[in-house]
N, C-alpha and C positions, 0 to 999 in steps of 0.2 A: 388773693391779690387780684385787683381789677386789671383788665386788659390794658387800659391806658397807662397805669403805673408800670406794668411790665414793659410796655412799649417804650416809655420814657427811659427806664433803666437801661434797656438795650441800646437806645440811641446814645445815651451818655457814655456808656462803656465803649461803644464803637468809636466815638469821637475822641476819647482819651487814648485809644490804641492806634490812632491814625499816625502814620509815619511818612507822609508825603513830603518830598523835598521841594522847597521853594526855589525858584530860578536863581535868586541871589545867593543861595547857599552852595551852589554846585561848583563855583570857583574856577580853577585853572582849566580843567577839561572842557568845560562849556565855552570858555573864552577861546581856547585853541580851535574848537570846531567853528565858532563864529568867524575867527580870523581866516581859517582855511576856506570857508564859504565865500568870504569877501574877496580873497585873492583869486579864487576860481572864477568868480563873476567878472572881475576886472580883466582877466586874461581872455575870457570869452568875448567881451566887448571889443578888445583889441583885434581879435581875429575877425570879427564881423566887420570892423572898419576896413581892415585890409582887403577882405574879399569884395567889398562894395566898390573900392576905389578903382 
């Protein structure tokens, strides 16, 4: 077997076994983290406004 053929077979098998989760498949846990981050940033903005006044 040539080196190129062996390399291509290894790349194809690695691509088939890939199990990376895409952002749109994460669902509710991801949305909860995003909402918590947004709420936290809104509260920080409010405290900064109060301190400057």
